[in-house]
Each structure stands twice: as structure tokens, then as C-alpha cells.
C-alpha positions in Angstrom: 0.0 0.0 0.0 2.8 2.4 0.8 4.6 2.1 -2.5 1.3 2.4 -4.5 0.4 5.6 -2.5 3.9 7.0 -3.2 3.7 6.3 -6.9 0.1 7.3 -7.6 -0.7 10.1 -5.0 -1.4 12.5 -7.8 -4.4 10.6 -9.1 -5.8 10.7 -5.6 -5.3 14.5 -5.5 -7.5 14.9 -8.6 -10.6 13.9 -6.6 -10.3 16.6 -3.9 -9.4 19.2 -6.7 -12.7 18.4 -8.4 -14.6 18.6 -5.2 -12.8 21.8 -4.3 -14.0 23.5 -7.4 -17.6 22.2 -7.2 -17.9 23.0 -3.5 -16.2 26.4 -3.8 -13.4 25.8 -1.3 -10.9 28.5 -0.5 -8.9 29.5 -3.5 -5.4 28.9 -1.9 -6.5 25.3 -1.3 -7.6 25.0 -4.9 -4.3 26.5 -6.1 -2.2 24.2 -4.0 -4.1 21.1 -5.2 -3.8 22.3 -8.8 -0.1 22.8 -8.6 0.3 19.4 -6.9 -1.6 17.7 -9.7 0.3 19.5 -12.4 3.7 18.7 -10.8 2.8 15.1 -10.2 1.8 14.5 -13.9 4.8 16.5 -15.2 7.5 15.1 -13.0 6.4 12.1 -10.9 3.9 9.9 -12.7 5.4 6.5 -13.7 5.6 6.6 -17.5 7.7 5.4 -20.4 10.7 7.6 -21.4 9.6 8.3 -25.0 12.8 10.1 -25.9 14.0 9.8 -29.5 16.6 7.0 -29.9 19.8 7.6 -31.9 18.3 6.2 -35.1 15.8 9.1 -35.0 12.9 6.8 -35.8 12.1 4.9 -32.7 11.4 6.0 -29.1 12.9 4.8 -25.8 10.6 2.4 -23.9 12.5 2.5 -20.6 10.7 3.5 -17.4 10.8 7.2 -16.4 9.0 9.5 -14.0 6.9 12.3 -15.3 5.7 13.2 -18.7 8.4 15.8 -19.1 11.4 13.7 -17.8 13.4 11.0 -19.5 14.8 7.7 -18.2 18.1 6.9 -16.6 20.1 7.7 -19.7 21.8 11.1 -19.4 20.9 12.1 -23.0 17.2 11.3 -22.4 16.8 13.1 -19.1 16.0 16.5 -20.6 15.3 15.6 -24.2 11.5 15.8 -23.9 11.6 19.3 -22.4 14.0 20.4 -25.1 11.8 18.7 -27.8 8.9 20.8 -26.6 10.9 24.1 -26.5 13.1 23.7 -29.6 11.1 21.7 -32.2 8.0 22.8 -34.0 6.8 19.4 -35.4 3.7 18.6 -33.4 3.8 14.9 -34.4 7.2 14.5 -32.9 6.2 16.2 -29.7 3.0 14.1 -29.5 4.8 10.8 -30.0 7.6 11.6 -27.6 5.6 13.0 -24.8 2.4 10.9 -25.1 3.4 7.5 -26.5 0.6 5.6 -24.9 -3.1 6.2 -23.9 -2.0 6.4 -20.2 0.4 9.1 -21.0 -2.2 11.0 -23.0 -4.5 10.8 -19.9 -1.6 12.0 -17.7 -1.1 14.9 -20.1 -4.8 15.8 -19.8 -4.4 15.7 -16.0 -1.3 17.9 -16.2 -3.0 20.5 -18.4 -6.1 20.4 -16.2 -4.0 21.0 -13.1 -2.2 23.9 -14.8 -5.4 25.5 -16.0 -7.0 25.0 -12.6 -4.0 26.8 -10.9 -4.2 29.7 -13.4 -7.9 30.0 -12.9 -7.6 30.0 -9.1 -5.0 32.8 -9.3 -7.2 34.8 -11.7 -10.3 34.4 -9.6 -8.3 35.5 -6.5 -7.0 38.6 -8.2 -10.3 39.5 -9.8 -12.4 39.0 -6.6 -9.8 40.8 -4.5 -9.6 38.0 -2.1 
């Protein structure tokens, strides 16, 4: 149970985040949950590496943590972040960052958490609270 909680705590945080928005909890709580969900999906969720191999055609299938991070290979560690920043080919980014349906779901969670955090900050600023 302990290892599962350590690996998948971000999925559990999604539930309270949804409840927080529907029940109109305090905005700092919503912002904190949003940042936690975004950080989990981006840097901690168990995933495949997905970095481009040396042949330029295949993608690494080693285990990694987070959608934006690579595997244990030094060259792969930051390759996905560089791919998003430096390359403009959407297909390459999509195949590298989201190689499986699970990774696409995690990407959805990451974007949702980021948008939720931004919305919480905007609502706080606009409402003056």
C-alpha cells in the first residue's frame, strides 16, 4: 500500500481538486491542489521515457517518472523538455511526450491542473480575495 500511494498520489489529489471547485473551497487550497496535480503529472507519474533514440525513428521504452522527464540515460533526461521548446513538429512532440493512452491521460491531468491553478489565481486577483 505504501509504494502504491507513493507512486500514484497525484491521481488521488485529482478527486479533492474536483470537489474543491464544485464546493467552492478556499482558492489557496484549490491553487495548492492544482499545482500538486500538475507537478505530479509532469515530474512524478510513472511513464515510459519516450525520448527519440539515436536512429531518429524509434522512441525509448524505458521507465521514467513524469511526462516531461526521461529515463536513466543522461541524454534522455531533458530531451523531452528540449523537444517541446526547440522543435516545432507537433507529431514528434506528441509521439515523444504521449506515446501511450495512459500518457495522454496524464497529459490531460497535467494541463487540467495547470489551467486550474491559473484559474484559481485569476479568480483570486479579480475577486480581490
